[in-house]
N, C-alpha and C positions, 0 to 999 in steps of 0.2 A: 503492500499499501504507499501509495507517496503520501510523504506529509504535507499537508497543506501550509501554506505560505502564511498565512495567517488564517486562526478560527474563523469559523463561521457566525458566530455572535460578535466580532467586533466590529463595529464601525467604522468604515475609511474615513479619516477628515477630509471636508470636502474643498475648505482652504485652512490657510494661514494667510491673515495677514499683518504688516505691520505700519509704521507710520511711512515707512518707503516703498516699499511692494508686497504684491500681492499674491500668493502662490493657488494653482488651482488646477483640476486635472488639463492635461495637456488633452488638446481634440483635434478632430479635423478639421474644425472650424478656426483653428490657430493659424492654418500654414502660411499664410500672406507674411506675419510677424514672424512667426516660427523660421522660415525660410530667408528673409533678410538677416535676422540675428547669426542662424548658422552662417550663412554665406559672408556676412561681416566677421567671423570669429572664427575663420579656418586653422588658421595658424595655434591661435590656442586653444583650440578644442585637438588638433593635432598633437600638441606637447603634452595637454594631458592624457589624453590616449596611449600616446607611446610610451608612457610610464608603467602602463603594464604589457601592451601589446605593441611590439612596433612592428609587425606587419598590418596593422591596421592603419589605413589611410583615410577612413572618414574623419571628417564628410572630404565626398571624392571632389577635385579640383571642379568638374562641369556638370555638379548633382542638379538635374531640374528639379522644378517646383514639385512635380508628377511624382520624383525620386521620395520627395520631402514629404509629400501628400502619404503615400504609400507606407512611411515610417512611422508618422502620427498616426495611422487607421492600426499599425500594429499597436502601438504605445495604448491608445485608446481600447483596444478589444482586450489587450492584458488586465489592464485598469480595471474593466468592468466585469473580467471575470477572474479579478479579485488574485492574478499571476506575478504580478507588478505594476509600480503603481508611478507612473511619469506625471509631473507635474513642470507646468508653464510658468514661468515666474515674470509677472509684467508690473509696470507702472500701478500708479493706482488708480488713474483713468483708463488703463488699460489699453491704450492706443502703441504701448512698446513693448514686445518682450525681449524680458533684461539679461534672460538664462532660463536655465530647466533644473529640474532634480528629479532625481530617479532612484527609488525604492527596489532594488531588485531580490529575492532570495541569493544566498551566498551557496555556494558549495564546500567551501572550507569548514571544516569541522571547530565545532564552536563559536561558529558566527551564524546568526539569524538573519542579516541582512547584511544588505553591502549599499551603501548609499554615496550615489556620487552626482557631483552639482557642476555647474558653469557659469559663469556670467559674461556678459559681449564682451568682448575686447575693448570698448569705449569707454566701459565703466570700470576695468579696470584699475586704473592709475588713483580712481579714490575709493578703492578695498571694499566695493561692494559684494567682491566674489568672499573675501574674509568674512563680513559682516554675515552674507549668507550663511555660510559656515558654521557659524558660532550660532546662530539662529534655528538652523534647521537640526542641529544636533542637540538641543533643548527640548524641541519641539516633536522629535524622534521619541528623544528620553519619554517624555512625556506624556505625549499623544498616543505612540505607537508598542506593541504588545511583543517588543523584541529584550532577549537578555543580553544581547551582545550584536549591536550592529558596527560595520568596520567602513571607515571613510579612505577607501585604499587610493583613490584618485586625487583629495583634496589632504595634500600631509600640512600645508600653510594654517597657525593658530591666529 
């Protein structure tokens, strides 16, 4: 029997809101803003991914909006099926995607979940990614049913 990522009776947090940003489920409706954020932050995203998988070249140089839409559809389906949880990080008026947060099951012994996140390149200089990480760590500890979550791509404190 496959262990469920979260218990059936666990209520998935719909959103997290601070004075600076909002997290909510990433959906196919976010494709325009997500595509712009991903493509404007390719180098930063590759630097994060390369820490774990040097063969991964996502996002591809010529990734299309249709390919991003398929990626968002997969994330949305996983969320609705309670298999993994992808959140978009948007500014409060939701006019811009500022990054993403992913909560995935871990295959590592003793680790319940792997939480990864990124902020758009244009916000790195003001420390958004570090503030986002700090906020997410507290949120996961307080609101999620994990005993031991790991943050493999985000080592900064």
